[in-house]
C-alpha positions in Angstrom: -132.8 -52.3 12.1 -136.1 -52.2 10.3 -136.8 -52.5 6.7 -136.2 -48.9 5.8 -133.9 -46.5 7.9 -135.1 -44.3 10.6 -133.9 -40.7 9.6 -133.0 -37.5 11.5 -132.0 -34.5 9.6 -130.2 -31.7 11.2 -130.0 -28.1 9.9 -129.7 -26.7 6.4 -133.1 -25.7 5.4 -131.3 -22.8 3.6 -129.0 -25.1 1.7 -130.1 -28.4 0.5 -131.7 -30.4 3.6 -135.2 -29.5 2.2 -134.3 -31.1 -0.8 -133.2 -34.3 1.0 -136.8 -34.2 2.6 -138.5 -34.0 -0.6 -136.3 -36.7 -1.8 -137.3 -38.9 1.2 -141.1 -38.0 1.7 -143.4 -37.6 -1.3 -145.7 -34.5 -0.5 -148.6 -36.3 -1.0 -147.7 -39.3 1.0 -147.4 -41.7 -1.6 -146.1 -45.3 -0.8 -142.8 -45.0 -2.2 -141.0 -43.4 0.9 -137.5 -44.2 1.7 -137.8 -44.1 5.3 -138.9 -46.4 8.0 -142.5 -47.0 9.2 -143.1 -46.5 12.8 -146.1 -47.3 15.2 -146.3 -44.0 17.3 -148.8 -44.4 20.1 -151.8 -42.1 19.8 -151.1 -40.4 23.0 -147.7 -39.1 21.8 -149.1 -37.3 18.7 -152.3 -35.7 17.4 -152.1 -37.8 14.3 -151.2 -41.2 13.3 -147.6 -41.7 11.6 -147.1 -44.2 9.0 -143.5 -42.9 8.3 -141.4 -40.6 10.5 -138.8 -38.3 9.6 -137.5 -35.5 12.1 -135.7 -32.4 11.3 -134.1 -29.9 13.9 -132.7 -26.7 12.7 -129.8 -24.8 14.4 -131.4 -21.6 14.6 -133.9 -19.2 16.6 -135.9 -18.8 13.6 -139.0 -21.3 12.9 -139.6 -22.8 9.6 -142.7 -20.5 9.2 -140.7 -17.4 9.3 -137.5 -18.7 7.4 -137.5 -18.8 3.5 -138.7 -22.0 2.4 -139.6 -22.6 -1.2 -143.1 -23.7 -1.8 -141.9 -27.1 -3.0 -140.2 -27.7 0.4 -143.2 -26.2 2.3 -145.5 -28.7 0.7 -143.3 -31.4 2.3 -143.6 -29.9 5.8 -147.3 -29.8 5.5 -147.0 -33.7 5.5 -147.7 -35.1 9.0 -144.9 -37.6 8.8 -142.3 -34.9 9.1 -141.8 -33.5 12.7 -140.1 -30.1 12.4 -138.5 -28.7 15.7 -136.7 -25.6 16.4 -133.8 -26.2 18.4 -130.6 -24.4 19.4 -128.1 -27.1 18.8 -125.2 -25.1 20.7 -126.7 -26.2 23.9 -125.7 -29.7 25.1 -129.1 -30.6 26.9 -131.0 -29.4 23.7 -128.9 -31.5 21.5 -129.4 -34.6 23.9 -133.3 -34.1 23.4 -132.8 -33.8 19.7 -131.5 -37.2 19.5 -134.3 -38.8 21.5 -136.0 -41.1 19.2 -139.6 -41.5 18.7 -141.3 -44.1 21.1 -142.6 -47.4 19.8 -144.7 -49.2 22.3 -142.6 -50.3 25.4 -139.3 -50.0 23.6 -137.3 -46.6 22.2 -136.0 -46.8 18.7 -132.8 -45.3 17.9 -131.9 -43.3 14.7 -130.3 -45.3 11.8 -128.8 -42.2 9.7 -128.5 -38.8 10.7 -127.8 -36.3 8.2 -125.7 -33.1 9.5 -126.2 -30.0 7.4 -125.6 -27.5 10.3 -122.9 -24.7 10.3 -122.7 -21.0 9.4 -122.6 -20.7 5.8 -122.4 -16.8 5.9 -119.0 -15.5 4.9 -118.4 -12.3 6.7 -118.7 -13.6 10.2 -115.9 -13.6 13.0 -113.6 -16.4 14.1 -115.7 -16.8 17.4 -118.9 -16.7 15.5 -117.9 -19.7 13.3 -116.2 -21.7 16.1 -119.3 -21.6 18.3 -121.8 -21.9 15.2 -120.0 -24.5 13.0 -117.2 -26.3 14.6 -118.6 -26.6 18.4 -122.3 -27.4 17.1 -120.9 -30.3 15.0 -118.6 -31.5 17.9 -121.7 -31.6 20.1 -123.8 -33.3 17.8 -121.2 -36.0 16.9 -120.6 -36.7 20.3 -124.2 -37.4 21.0 -124.5 -39.5 17.8 -121.7 -41.5 19.1 -123.3 -42.2 22.5 -126.6 -43.0 20.8 -124.7 -45.5 18.6 -126.2 -43.9 15.5 -125.7 -46.4 12.5 -124.6 -43.8 9.9 -123.7 -40.2 10.5 -123.4 -38.2 7.3 -121.7 -34.8 7.5 -122.2 -32.4 4.6 -119.7 -29.7 4.1 -119.2 -27.1 1.4 -116.4 -26.3 -1.4 -114.7 -23.7 1.1 -111.3 -24.8 -0.1 -108.4 -23.4 -2.2 -108.8 -25.7 -5.1 -106.6 -25.4 -8.3 -107.0 -22.2 -10.1 -105.6 -23.5 -13.4 -107.7 -23.4 -16.4 -109.6 -26.6 -17.5 -107.5 -28.3 -20.1 -108.8 -28.1 -23.5 -107.9 -31.6 -24.6 -110.1 -34.5 -23.2 -107.2 -36.5 -22.3 -106.0 -34.0 -19.8 -109.3 -33.4 -18.1 -108.4 -35.0 -15.0 -105.4 -32.4 -14.3 -106.3 -30.0 -11.8 -109.2 -31.9 -10.3 -108.8 -32.3 -6.4 -109.2 -35.8 -5.3 -110.1 -36.8 -1.8 -106.7 -37.8 -0.6 -105.2 -34.6 -1.5 -104.7 -32.1 1.4 -106.5 -28.8 0.1 -106.3 -25.8 2.3 -109.5 -24.3 3.6 -110.2 -20.8 2.2 -111.3 -17.9 4.8 -112.3 -17.9 8.2 -115.4 -19.7 7.4 -113.7 -22.6 5.3 -111.1 -22.9 8.4 -113.9 -23.7 11.0 -115.7 -25.7 8.6 -112.9 -27.9 8.2 -112.0 -27.9 12.2 -115.5 -29.3 12.4 -114.5 -32.1 10.1 -111.5 -33.0 12.1 -113.3 -32.9 15.2 -116.0 -35.2 14.0 -113.4 -37.6 12.8 -111.8 -37.6 16.2 -114.8 -39.0 17.9 -114.4 -42.6 19.0 -117.5 -44.8 18.0 -119.0 -42.2 15.5 -120.1 -44.0 12.3 -118.9 -40.8 10.3 -118.8 -40.3 6.8 -118.2 -36.9 4.8 -119.7 -35.6 1.9 -117.8 -32.6 0.2 -120.2 -30.9 -2.0 -119.3 -28.7 -5.1 -121.2 -25.5 -6.0 -124.9 -26.8 -5.3 -127.7 -25.3 -7.1 -131.5 -25.8 -7.9 -134.9 -24.6 -8.0 -136.0 -22.4 -5.1 -132.6 -22.6 -3.6 -131.1 -19.2 -2.6 -127.7 -19.9 -1.1 -124.6 -20.2 -3.5 -122.6 -18.3 -6.1 -124.4 -19.8 -9.0 -127.7 -18.4 -7.6 -126.1 -15.0 -7.0 -124.9 -15.2 -10.5 -128.4 -15.6 -11.9 -130.0 -12.9 -9.7 -127.2 -10.5 -10.6 -127.9 -11.5 -14.3 -131.5 -10.2 -13.8 -130.0 -6.7 -12.8 -128.0 -6.7 -16.0 -130.9 -7.8 -17.9 -133.1 -4.9 -16.4 -130.1 -2.3 -17.1 -129.3 -3.7 -20.6 -125.7 -4.1 -19.6 -123.2 -6.6 -20.8 -122.6 -9.2 -18.1 -118.8 -9.5 -17.4 -117.1 -12.0 -15.4 -113.6 -11.6 -13.8 -110.8 -14.1 -14.4 -110.6 -16.6 -17.1 -113.3 -18.6 -19.0 -111.6 -22.0 -18.1 -111.6 -21.4 -14.3 -113.3 -24.3 -12.6 -116.6 -23.8 -10.8 -117.6 -27.5 -10.7 -121.4 -27.8 -9.7 -124.0 -30.3 -8.5 -128.0 -30.0 -8.7 -129.6 -30.3 -5.3 -131.4 -33.0 -6.3 -128.4 -34.9 -6.7 -127.0 -33.8 -3.4 -130.1 -35.3 -1.8 -129.9 -38.6 -3.8 -126.1 -39.0 -3.3 -126.1 -38.3 0.4 -128.9 -40.9 0.9 -126.9 -43.7 -1.0 -123.7 -42.6 1.1 -125.7 -43.0 4.2 -127.3 -46.4 3.3 -123.6 -47.5 2.3 -122.4 -46.3 5.7 -125.0 -48.0 7.7 -124.3 -51.3 5.9 -120.5 -51.0 5.9 -119.5 -49.8 9.6 -116.6 -47.0 10.2 -113.6 -49.5 10.5 -114.5 -51.0 7.0 -115.4 -47.7 5.7 -112.2 -46.4 6.6 -110.2 -49.2 5.0 -112.2 -48.4 1.7 -112.7 -44.5 1.7 -110.7 -43.2 4.6 -108.6 -40.1 4.3 -106.8 -38.2 6.7 -108.3 -34.9 8.1 -105.2 -32.9 8.6 -105.0 -29.7 10.3 -103.9 -26.5 8.5 -102.3 -23.8 10.8 -104.0 -20.5 10.8 -102.2 -17.4 9.8 -103.2 -15.3 12.8 -101.8 -16.7 16.2 -104.9 -16.1 18.2 -106.9 -18.2 15.6 -104.5 -21.1 16.1 -104.9 -20.7 19.9 -108.6 -21.1 19.6 -108.3 -24.2 17.6 -105.8 -25.8 20.0 -108.3 -25.2 22.8 -110.9 -26.8 20.6 -109.0 -29.8 19.7 -105.2 -30.6 20.0 -104.1 -29.4 16.4 -101.6 -32.5 16.3 -104.6 -34.6 16.0 -105.3 -35.7 12.2 -107.8 -38.5 12.3 -109.1 -40.5 9.4 -112.5 -40.8 8.0 -114.5 -41.6 4.7 -114.6 -38.8 2.5 -116.5 -38.4 -0.9 -116.6 -35.3 -3.2 -119.9 -34.6 -5.0 -119.8 -32.8 -8.1 -121.7 -33.6 -11.4 -120.1 -34.7 -14.6 -119.9 -31.6 -16.4 -116.7 -30.3 -15.1 -118.4 -26.8 -14.9 -116.4 -23.6 -15.6 -117.0 -19.8 -15.2 -117.7 -19.8 -18.9 -120.4 -22.5 -18.7 -122.1 -20.8 -16.0 -122.1 -17.3 -17.8 -123.1 -18.9 -21.1 -126.0 -20.5 -19.5 -127.2 -17.6 -17.7 -126.8 -15.0 -20.7 -128.7 -17.6 -23.0 -131.8 -17.8 -20.8 -131.8 -14.1 -19.9 -130.7 -13.1 -23.4 -127.7 -11.0 -22.4 -124.3 -10.2 -24.0 -121.8 -12.0 -22.0 -117.9 -11.7 -21.9 -115.0 -11.6 -19.7 -112.8 -8.7 -18.4 -109.2 -8.5 -20.1 -105.7 -9.4 -18.5 -105.3 -5.9 -17.2 -108.5 -5.8 -14.9 -107.8 -9.4 -13.7 -104.2 -8.1 -12.8 -105.3 -5.1 -11.1 -108.0 -7.1 -9.0 -105.2 -9.5 -8.2 -103.2 -6.9 -6.4 -105.9 -5.2 -5.0 -105.3 -5.1 -1.2 -109.0 -4.1 -0.3 -111.7 -5.5 -2.3 -114.4 -4.4 0.2 -114.7 -0.8 -1.6 -115.2 -2.6 -4.9 -117.8 -5.0 -3.5 -119.3 -1.9 -2.0 -119.5 0.0 -5.2 -120.8 -3.1 -7.1 -123.6 -3.7 -4.6 -124.7 -0.1 -4.3 -125.3 -0.3 -8.3 -126.9 -3.8 -7.8 -129.0 -3.0 -4.9 -130.4 0.3 -6.6 -131.4 -1.4 -9.7 -132.9 -4.2 -7.6 -135.0 -1.8 -5.9 -136.3 -0.4 -9.1 -137.2 -3.8 -10.3 -139.1 -4.8 -7.2 -141.0 -1.7 -7.2 -141.7 -1.9 -11.0 -142.6 -5.6 -11.1 -146.0 -6.9 -12.3 -147.1 -8.7 -10.4 -145.3 -7.0 -7.3 -142.8 -9.0 -5.3 -142.4 -7.0 -2.0 -141.2 -9.9 0.1 -138.9 -11.7 -2.2 -135.8 -13.4 -0.4 -133.8 -12.8 -3.7 -131.0 -10.3 -3.6 -128.2 -9.3 -6.0 -126.0 -8.3 -3.0 -122.6 -10.2 -3.2 -119.9 -10.7 -0.5 -116.6 -9.6 -1.2 -115.4 -13.3 -1.5 -117.3 -13.0 -4.8 -114.6 -10.9 -6.3 -111.7 -13.3 -5.5 -110.1 -15.7 -7.9 -111.6 -18.7 -6.3 -112.2 -22.3 -7.9 -114.4 -25.4 -7.2 -112.4 -27.9 -8.7 -113.1 -31.6 -7.5 -112.9 -35.2 -8.8 -116.0 -37.2 -8.5 -114.4 -40.6 -9.5 -114.3 -42.0 -6.2 -118.2 -41.4 -5.3 -119.0 -43.1 -8.7 -116.6 -46.2 -8.2 -117.5 -47.1 -4.6 -121.2 -45.8 -4.0 -122.1 -46.1 -7.7 -124.2 -42.9 -7.9 -125.6 -41.9 -11.1 -126.7 -38.4 -11.5 -129.9 -37.3 -12.6 -128.6 -33.7 -13.6 -125.1 -34.8 -15.1 -124.2 -31.4 -16.4 -125.2 -27.7 -15.7 -126.7 -25.6 -18.4 -129.2 -23.3 -19.7 -132.1 -25.7 -19.0 -131.0 -25.7 -15.2 -130.9 -21.8 -15.3 -134.4 -21.7 -16.7 -135.9 -24.1 -14.2 -134.4 -22.1 -11.3 -136.1 -18.9 -12.8 -139.4 -20.6 -13.5 -139.2 -21.8 -9.8 -139.1 -18.3 -8.5 -141.9 -17.1 -11.0 -144.0 -19.9 -9.9 -143.8 -18.7 -6.3 -144.1 -15.1 -7.1 -140.5 -14.0 -5.9 -138.8 -13.2 -9.2 -139.3 -9.7 -10.4 -140.8 -9.4 -14.0 
């Protein structure tokens, strides 16, 4: 291996991989890059590359027509990054994606691969999630093992049923209810089921130097995915209507957060650790059993069995990634209300109880979205300056209304990897940064 790792980044431009690129590659081409210098023959490229990062995206959309914040677009303008559109559900294309850049008479392999792929949209079918998340991950992992990639970092999201008990008020009890990596938490929803099956499939691949990073509720400037951002955008609607912003459930319900910049920093440190450690030793140090959780529907379980024997429960290194703030719904609501100058409270017990027994939340979601979208349309039309092409939307999935928590312990990551957070706690300062980042690029209605 050269002095600095050669890096391949797969997918996730609408999640956090853009922030990883910013972390690795300075937009101005400064000499503090973290990736490996490569000598690329002039005949293979229109320009000379001093450093090389390659990104492929599991989509039929080019970066030029996908939403990328201006800060990430600046990174893509740098010639040291090669972007390529690729449908990663096709084996031959996956093989070509893993072809390393040439260097003289020999070919170089990838040292670290970061896999951000997967369908993040909630209301999609089993078949869609199976094809676009689980099978894509399996194909990529098999190719990485074949190519003997030094470290394969799979990023997965908080699509799990963690404890919905309130955060303890006493400091000495704070660890209670936080899920540790060895605890078997069940996937939440169809989306979560297939994201988890993707982990099981990857962990079962012989020779794959896999390490899994399970992130919390990620947020950050010019990011559009995630409940934190949805709540901020919905807050703008309430500000416009001069309504009180009210949340369901309880103030102490955990929704542990992590800044996108810390996602980038932490996965980079995890990747380097895996590269130096190797799978066998990493399993001994940080390995956890990736168990199968039977689906309620018989046909889904049959699809899972056809995909990978459900009796297989392999082991793989696994780390939770959340900040030190142990964020709750109250923390999120108070931070948003402070920045947007809103009144903020929680619905009472009777409302929460009626929501708990409601069989079909779709009607409530539809009603809420009608109100939000009508107000958002007025905001867009009346904004000065206008923001006709904003990617922001106050539309919320039905999932948004469920009693759902993100409750993870980050003790293992800090103990083994030694990562220190740049943004250890979510608060009003971070909400302000997000709002200003959208104002900066002209996508926030004023």
